[in-house]
C-alpha positions in Angstrom: 106.0 100.9 132.9 102.8 99.8 131.1 103.5 97.6 128.1 101.2 96.0 125.5 102.4 93.6 122.8 99.9 95.3 120.5 102.0 98.5 120.7 104.9 96.7 119.1 102.7 95.3 116.3 101.3 98.8 115.7 104.8 100.3 115.5 105.9 97.5 113.1 102.9 98.1 110.9 103.5 101.9 110.9 107.2 101.3 110.0 106.2 99.2 107.1 103.8 101.9 106.0 106.5 104.5 106.1 108.9 102.2 104.1 106.3 101.5 101.5 105.5 105.2 101.3 109.1 105.9 100.5 109.0 103.4 97.7 105.8 105.1 96.4 107.6 108.5 96.4 110.6 107.1 94.6 108.4 105.7 91.8 106.2 108.8 91.4 109.0 111.3 91.6 111.3 109.5 89.2 113.0 112.0 86.8 112.5 115.0 89.1 115.6 117.2 88.9 114.5 120.4 90.5 113.0 119.9 94.0 112.5 123.6 94.7 108.8 124.3 95.4 107.7 127.7 94.1 104.2 128.5 92.9 101.5 125.9 93.6 98.2 126.1 91.7 96.4 122.7 92.0 93.9 122.6 94.9 94.9 119.0 95.8 98.5 120.2 96.3 97.6 123.3 98.2 95.4 121.2 100.5 98.2 118.8 101.6 100.7 121.7 102.1 98.1 123.4 104.3 97.5 120.2 106.2 101.2 119.8 106.7 101.5 123.4 108.0 98.7 122.8 110.5 100.3 119.6 111.7 103.7 121.2 112.0 102.4 124.2 114.0 100.4 122.0 116.4 103.3 119.5 116.7 105.8 122.3 117.6 103.3 123.6 120.2 102.8 120.2 121.8 106.5 119.4 121.7 107.4 122.7 123.4 104.9 121.8 126.1 106.6 118.4 126.6 103.5 116.6 125.4 105.6 114.3 123.2 103.1 111.5 123.0 100.4 113.8 121.8 102.7 115.4 119.3 103.6 112.1 117.6 100.0 110.9 117.7 99.2 114.1 115.8 101.9 113.4 113.2 100.9 109.7 113.0 97.3 110.7 112.1 98.5 113.3 109.5 100.8 110.8 107.8 98.4 107.8 107.8 95.2 109.6 106.9 96.0 112.9 105.1 99.2 112.0 103.3 99.2 108.2 102.7 95.5 107.5 102.4 94.2 110.7 100.7 97.0 112.6 99.1 98.8 109.6 97.6 95.5 108.7 95.9 94.9 112.2 94.7 98.5 112.5 93.4 98.5 109.4 91.2 96.4 110.7 88.4 97.9 114.2 88.7 101.4 112.8 88.1 100.1 111.0 85.0 99.1 114.4 83.6 102.1 116.2 82.0 100.5 119.6 82.9 100.4 118.7 86.6 103.3 116.3 86.9 106.2 118.6 87.9 104.2 120.5 90.6 102.8 117.4 92.1 106.1 115.6 92.2 107.7 118.5 94.1 104.8 118.6 96.6 105.0 114.8 97.1 108.7 114.9 97.8 108.8 118.0 99.9 105.9 117.0 102.2 107.2 113.5 102.7 110.8 114.5 103.4 109.8 117.2 105.8 107.5 114.7 107.6 110.4 112.3 107.9 112.4 115.1 109.6 109.7 115.5 112.2 109.4 111.8 112.7 113.2 111.3 113.1 113.5 111.9 116.9 110.9 109.1 117.4 112.2 106.7 114.7 115.8 107.7 114.1 117.1 104.6 112.4 114.3 104.0 109.9 114.0 107.7 109.0 117.8 108.1 108.5 117.8 105.0 106.2 114.9 106.3 104.2 116.4 109.8 104.1 119.7 108.5 102.7 117.9 107.2 99.6 116.9 110.7 98.7 119.8 112.8 100.1 123.5 112.7 100.8 123.4 114.6 104.1 122.0 113.2 107.3 118.7 114.3 108.8 120.4 115.2 112.0 122.5 117.7 110.0 119.5 119.3 108.3 117.3 122.1 109.6 113.9 121.6 111.3 111.0 122.1 108.9 109.2 125.4 108.5 105.8 126.2 107.1 105.3 126.2 103.4 104.3 129.6 102.0 100.8 128.7 100.9 97.3 130.1 101.2 94.4 127.7 101.3 90.7 128.7 101.7 89.0 125.8 100.1 88.8 123.4 103.0 85.0 123.1 102.9 85.1 122.3 99.2 87.8 119.7 99.8 86.0 118.1 102.8 82.8 117.8 100.7 84.7 115.8 98.0 86.2 113.5 100.6 82.8 112.9 102.2 81.3 112.0 98.8 84.1 109.6 98.0 83.6 107.9 101.4 79.9 107.6 100.9 80.4 105.9 97.5 83.0 103.6 99.0 80.7 102.7 101.8 77.9 102.0 99.3 80.1 99.5 97.6 81.3 98.0 100.8 77.8 97.7 102.4 76.5 95.8 99.3 79.6 93.7 98.6 80.3 95.4 95.3 83.8 95.4 93.8 85.9 98.6 94.5 86.8 99.0 90.9 83.1 98.8 89.7 82.2 102.0 87.9 78.9 103.4 89.1 76.6 105.6 87.1 75.5 108.5 89.2 73.4 111.5 88.3 74.5 115.0 89.5 71.8 116.9 91.2 73.9 120.1 91.8 76.8 122.0 90.5 80.2 121.3 91.9 83.8 122.4 91.3 85.2 121.3 88.0 88.3 119.8 89.5 86.2 117.2 91.3 85.7 115.3 88.0 89.2 114.0 87.8 89.3 112.7 91.3 85.7 111.3 91.4 86.4 109.2 88.2 89.8 107.9 89.4 89.3 107.4 93.1 85.5 106.9 93.6 85.2 105.1 90.3 82.0 106.8 89.1 80.6 107.9 85.8 78.8 111.3 86.3 75.7 111.7 84.2 73.5 114.8 83.7 70.5 112.4 83.2 70.1 108.7 83.6 68.2 107.6 80.6 67.8 104.1 81.9 66.2 105.2 85.2 62.7 103.7 85.8 59.9 105.2 87.9 60.1 102.2 90.4 63.8 102.4 90.9 65.2 102.8 94.4 67.1 106.1 94.4 69.9 106.6 97.0 71.6 109.9 97.6 75.3 110.8 98.2 75.4 114.3 99.7 77.8 116.6 101.4 77.0 120.3 101.8 75.5 121.5 98.6 77.0 118.7 96.5 74.4 116.0 95.6 74.5 112.9 93.5 71.9 110.2 93.0 72.1 106.6 92.1 69.6 104.0 91.0 70.4 101.2 93.5 68.4 98.6 91.5 71.1 98.7 88.8 73.6 97.2 91.1 71.8 95.3 93.9 68.7 93.2 94.5 66.9 95.3 97.0 64.8 92.6 98.6 67.7 90.2 98.9 69.8 92.9 100.5 67.1 93.8 103.0 67.0 90.1 103.9 70.7 89.7 104.1 71.2 92.8 106.3 68.3 91.9 108.5 69.9 88.5 109.2 73.3 90.2 109.8 71.9 92.7 112.3 70.1 89.9 114.2 73.4 88.0 114.6 75.1 91.2 115.8 72.3 91.9 118.3 72.8 88.4 119.8 76.5 89.0 120.1 75.8 92.3 121.7 73.5 90.7 124.3 76.2 88.2 125.2 78.7 91.0 125.9 76.2 93.1 127.8 75.2 90.1 130.0 78.8 89.4 130.9 79.3 92.9 132.1 76.0 92.8 134.0 77.2 89.6 135.8 78.7 90.6 139.1 80.7 87.3 139.3 82.3 87.9 135.9 83.2 91.5 136.7 84.7 90.5 140.1 86.8 87.6 138.8 87.8 88.7 135.2 91.0 90.5 134.5 90.8 94.2 133.8 91.9 93.8 130.2 89.1 91.2 129.6 86.5 93.7 130.9 87.9 96.4 128.7 87.7 94.0 125.7 84.1 93.4 126.4 83.4 97.2 126.6 85.2 97.8 123.4 83.3 94.9 121.8 80.0 96.5 122.9 81.0 99.8 121.4 82.0 98.1 118.1 78.9 96.0 117.8 76.6 98.9 118.6 78.3 101.0 115.9 77.9 98.2 113.3 74.3 97.8 114.2 73.6 101.5 113.9 75.3 101.6 110.4 73.3 98.6 109.2 70.1 100.1 110.5 70.7 103.3 108.5 71.4 101.2 105.4 68.1 99.2 106.0 66.2 102.4 106.5 67.5 103.8 103.2 66.3 100.7 101.4 62.9 100.5 103.1 61.9 104.1 102.5 
């Protein structure tokens, strides 16, 4: 049977993530007495319920086809990305608002506990322990989850918001800016009103109709997804020429490393004598370096234009 030590480390990391998620749920659903989920109005809450429904339907299909590994990979991606990374962030400021608190707490708890049910066959001990902190009964005595009764037709709108947030985060990351730095951005299009709350709290931006401090020589960068467009005067936050120099030096180092890996794989002696895992590591390294170079090239192009 194939075995890789990295698998155990990944499982440990995921277990810790689940445990910390349970702590998060306890904190943000404190005081919730009625768990019953009835009418759901907020788009963020309808989105995660819809994503859960999609995950559950595909999971059941894969499970019935005995594609167990694929089923749990699907659940893993839903939990890690949709629930923990995105929805937990969206829910924080919703819970802080008394008008949205009750609905959001119910959605948080119901989605998490139903996800724990699905995870139980693969991680029985951890999930039963977590379940016991919320319920008196055992998971094994509870019913299998069913779809939430929800309609959702705003996926494109939601995906645009996620894309804009990612672009803003990448801007900060690429130029070594602090994540909590609030950026002034100018809106160049209309967008759904509910965006404002999440853009301010997650992306950390201040949306302006007009930037009165903008100068004619400013370097303007664009964040765009679909019809949603924002602009930022990059000069306010970075030294353009210094960044061009820094990124050019970085890309040169990456290219040298890429050449080393390529030369190894082009060396017949290396390929013949090296272990298979070492060859795969070099291939993965080439892919990683190529991706990094491409990303930096795009950044340089935006600064040079």
